[in-house]
N, C-alpha and C positions, 0 to 999 in steps of 0.2 A: 546516422546509424539507423537502419531499419529495425522495427520492433521485433521482427522474426529473427534478427541477428543479435538481439539484446543479450540473451543468455550466453551465447558463444563469446561475445565480446567482454562480458563481465566475469568469465570463468577464471578462477585462480587454480592453476594446474600444479603449482609447487607447494600448496599448503600441506603441512605434515599430516600423514595418516599412518595407521598401524594395521598389521595383519592380526587376525584373531588368535594367533599362536604367540603373540608378543608377551613378554614378561611384564606383569602388572607393575612391579617395582620400577622397571626401566621406563614404562610409560609415564608413571607418576613423576619420575625425575625429569623426563623430557618435557612434560607439560609445565612443570614448575619452572624449569630453565627458560622455556620459550614464552611463559606467561599466557598459556593457552587455556581457555575455559572449556573448550570442547574440541574433539578430534574425530575424524571418520575412522571406522573400523571396517576392514575389508577381508572377505573370505574368497579365495580362488579368483581374485580379480573383480569380484562383485561387491558392491557396497552391502554391508551387513547392518550396521547400526552407528548411531552417533554417541560417542562416549563423552560424558560431561563430568565435571568435578563432583557433582552430586552423586553420580554412580560410584565414585571412588571414596566418598566421604566415610562410609563405615570402615574401610580399610585404613584410611588416614587416621581415624579416631582410635582404632584398635592398636595401631602401631605394629601390626603383625609383619613379620619379615618372610612369610612363607612364599614360595616361588609359584604363585598363581599365574595362570595365563588369562588373557582377556576372555577367551571362550568359557572360562570357568565362572565368569560373572553373570552369565545368563542375561545378556543385554537384550533389551527390547528391540526387535528388528523393525526397520522402517524402510520406506521406499525412497526413490530418487525422482528427480525431474530429468527429462531428456535434454541434451544440449541443443537439439533442433526444435524444441517446443517453443511456442509463442508465449510471450510475456503474459498476455491476457489469460491464456489457458492454464497457466501454473499459479496465477495470483491467488486463487481461492484455496490453494493447498499450502500456502506459505506458513500459515499458523500451525499446521500439523507437524512441522519439523522442529525438533528440539534444539535449543540453543540459538545462536546467531548465524549458523551456517546452514546452507541447503546443499545436499550432495547432488552431483550431476553424473549421469551415465551416458554412454554413447548408444548408437543404434543396436549394438549387440548386448547391451546391458552391463558393459564393463565400466567400472568407476573411472572417471577422468578428472575429477576435481570438485571444487565447491564454489558457491556464490554467497556473498554476504547478504543476509536478508535486507539490511539497510540500503544496499545498492539498488535492489529491485524496488524498494519502497520509494527511494529518491527518483527512480525512473518513472514510476506511476505518478508521482507528484508533478513531475515535469510534463508528462503527456497530457494530464488532465488540468494543468494550470492551477494547481492547488496552492501555489506560493503567493507572492505579493503582487504578481502582475494582473490578477483578476479580482473581480468582486462576485459575491454570491447572491443569487436571486432565486427564491423558491416560490412556486405558484401552486395553489390548491385548485385542482381542476377535476370536475366530475368525469368519470371514465368515458361516458357516452359522448362527451364534448371534446375529448382529447384528440387533437390533430396537431402533432408536433410541428409539422411544416408551417401551419398557420401561426403558431406561437413564435417560432423562430423568425418568420417573416415580419411579424409585428415588432419584435425586438430590433431587427435590422432596420426596419422603417424608422425607428426612433434612434438611429445612430449608435446602436449597440452592436458589438461584435461578439458572437457566441463562440466561446473558446472550447467548451465541453458541456455536456449535460448528462443527467441520469434521472431515473424515476423509481418510485417505490409506492406501494399501496398505503393509503392513509392509515388503515388499520385492518386487522384480519376480517372484521365484519363489514367493512366499508368497500364500496366499489370505486370510491374517489381515488385519484392519483395525485401524488405530490411530485412535481417536476423541479429538479434543482439545476440551475444554470450557473456556469462560470462565465462571466461576461467582462468585456472591456467597454467602458463608456466614459465620456467626459463629464456627464452629469447624471449620476445614478438617481438623485432625488427627482429630477424631472422625468426620467424614465419610469420610475415607480408611479408618480402621479398620473402620467399618461396611461399606463397599464390599468390603473384603477378606473380611469375614465372609460376605458374600453370594456370594463366589467370583469377584469381579472381579479382573483382573490390572492393578495400577496400574503404569503405565509411567513416569509423571512427575507431580510436583506442585510447585506453588510452595512457597516456604518457609512452614513452619507458623506462624512467628511473625515479624512484621515488626520488633518491638522486643523482643528476648529476651536474657536472660543464660543461660549454660549451666545454672545451678541451676534456673531456671524450667522449662527443657525437661526436666530430670531429674525434677522434681516432677510434671510432666504425664505423663511416661512411667510413673512409679510409680503415679499415680492410675489410669491406664488399665489397668495390670497388676492393680491391686487390684480394679477393676470386673470384670475377666475371670475372677477366681478364684471 
């Protein structure tokens, strides 16, 4: 699946939604029956707001039986993502959507369905290899010395495969950059030691051994020490 097709492929078109003229009591009953924590509210075919149980809590607590409509609740309006948008372009906006759902619209702005936030987070985890298949290596590099091509070439020269990487400024006042890599390597310990020999400042690494006893670690350290002599 191409990433620019991710939203389209993850779209849930049959998820329940309500128009803003729906009766609040009926909506509450439907949400309870379906075990729904949040539902989209639509006006004239356009997404209006995401209705959550928290919005309905005052009514539930009061026990009022008045025939209110959803539009009477003055729900906070929110936007959508486009079904043709790229996963990377919408990722920074995920946190702005209430609840566990993200509403999706078509090119004309009409509501077409929802995507589960967890689905997009899982996809990002897969793309950047944030699961168990990789290890994390973080380098502290002065900005004026930062040449990613050279760093990646050094990693690959030491039998490491770069799965993904990202960078951020060390602090607001500093010009130094921290570069985080997800890598695959048969010997992370050796890779780290070699990078230190090349003059790289190691800020963080994953655990060297996923299944290790203290004596195994000591033997490895002794071996590295012997090789350095």
